[in-house]
N, C-alpha and C positions, 0 to 999 in steps of 0.2 A: 843493621846488615842485618837480615832476616827473611822469611818467608812470607809476604802478604796476604792474608787471610779474611780478612773480613773489611768492608768497608759499607757505608749507611753514610744516608743525608739527615739531617735531623732538622724538623721544625717546620712551622707553614709560613711564614713569611722571613725574609734572611736566613736564609738556607743554610747550613755549614756541614762540611762534610767529614764523618766520622772514619778512622778508620783501627786498624789493628795490625802487630806483626809478629811472629810468634819469633824471639831473639837468635840469631845464630843458625846451623842446620840441626834438624829431626828435634829440637826442642817440644815441651809439651807446656800449657795453660798450668803457670802458678801464679798466689796470691799472698805470700807469706815472705817472712827473711828465710833466706838461703843460710845455712853456718858450714863454713868450709869445715873439716878436720881440722884446720890450725885456728882454734877462732880469734885468734888477733885477725884475720880477713874475715871474718861479719860483715854480710853483705843484704843491705835489703834492695830488694830489684821485684821491677813487677814484669808479669811475664804473661801475654800479650802485650805487649809495650804499645801504646795508647799515641795516635796523634790528630790533629784536625790540621782544617785546611776552609778555603771560601769556595762553595759551591762551583763556579768556573772550571776546579780540577777535577770533578767528581769524573767525566767520561776519558780523561785520560790518566787515573789511579785505577778503575774498576778494569780495563784493560788489563792490568799487572797483577791481579788475584791470581792467587796460587802459584807465584813466581816465586824465585829469591832476589827481592830489591836493596837499592843504598836508598837512604832515607840521610836528605840533608834537613835539619831543625834548627830553631832557637828558641827562647824566652827570653824575656817572658811572651806573650802571646798578644797580637791586635787587639782594640779595646775589640771588635765586630765579634771576636771568638768567642768570649768574656763567656758565654753561655755553652760552651763545650766542655767535658770534665775531663779532655785530655790536656797536661799542661804543655805539652809541645807542640812549636806551630811547625808546618811543612812548606819549607823552601822548597824542595826539591825533591825528585823521587825517581831512579831508574833503574833497570834490570841491572844484576852483578855481571859483568863481564869479566870472560876465564880467558878468555880469547890471547892477551896481552898481558899477562899477571906477571909484576916485574918478580928477578931471579936477587938473588946472593942476599945481602945481610948490609946493618946497619947498626953501627958501633957511637953511643953518646961523646961528643965532642967532651962535653965539660964536667959528666960523672966525673967525680976519685974514686976507686975501687979497695981505699981507705979503711973498709968497713969488716964487721966480722961474720957476719950471717950472709951468704950467698946463695941461690937455685938458681934451678931452669924448670921451665913449664912448658909444654904445649899445648897447641889449642888453636882456637880461630878471636881476632878482633871484632867483637860486636858490636860497640860501642866505642866513638870516640869526641872528644867535650874540652874546646876551650874555652878559656875563664878570664875574666880580669880584664882592667884598661888600660892602667899603665902598668901594672907587673901581672904578665902571662903565667897564666899556669896550663898544663896539661895531664887529662886521665884519660887510659882506655879500660875498657871492660873486655875481662878477655873469657871465653867458651873454652872451659878446660875440656880434653880429649875432642873423640871427632865429633861427638854430637850428645847431648840434654843437658840439665837443668844447672851445670854446678857451674856460677861464674866467680871471676875472684875480679875487685879492680885493683888497677896498681898505678902508680906518677910515673909521666915520662919527663924527665930531666930538661931537654931542651928539642927548641922548634924542628932541627934536620930528622929526630930518632919520630919526631910524633906526625912531619910531613911521609915517610915510610911508613907508619902504623897504619894514617890513611887510605895509599895505595894497598895496602896488604887488606884493610878491611874491604874495600871499594872491589877489589877482586876476591873477595872472600879464601883467600888462602891459608892454608893451617900453617904456622908459624913456632918458632922454638921464642921462648922468649926469655935471656938472662936478668936475673934481677939482684938485687942487693936490698939490705935491710938498712936504712939512716934513721939516727940517732942525733940531736944535742944536748947535751946535758942530762942525758938517760931518757929521754923524750921522742917518740917517733916523730919521724917529720913528716910534713904530708897528710894526703889523707888515713894512711895506716902504715908509714914507714916501710914501704915495698916501692923501691923504683926501679924501672929498667934499664937496664945499660946497653942492651943488646938483643936485636930481632933479628931472626934469620927465617927467610922464607923455604920451606920445605915443600918436595916434590907432593901432592894430595894422598895420601892413602882411602 
């Protein structure tokens, strides 16, 4: 989720569309590793976030330039898009809809809270990824605060909580994230050991 700020056609034949999204709300371009004050949550991220698709989708995308949009994407790209420098293939794009934003909160059905470190964070979920074939895993990226370029990756424990996170993303809701840090034999689990156990939608500020 973010502001679509650029789209162009590339190539003379077999033309492809390349687009760029400024992630979240009021962020700016960076192409470097961003480091949180807590160094355990270092997150390499490219902003603008780039995608590609086939040329017949150009008019639809061009109409949305300048708007806050949601992009559904997949990897790897199809073979016809291999010349595109972006690794992500656009599947669907549409404007953020604030009219029916979900309310309330959702708790994980599976995550045990028998762990030492807990915390709370506020921001907007700007990316959500489901990975795997036989064993699924879920991850989101949070734009911390109300705007800017501070992003944090967090694991999601189960599909119900992930679905709630995706709904919050699609409506650009501001959320409160409750998380724990999980370890096994002293080793952090998942991407960085940070697991969300509750998401609460907030009134926008």
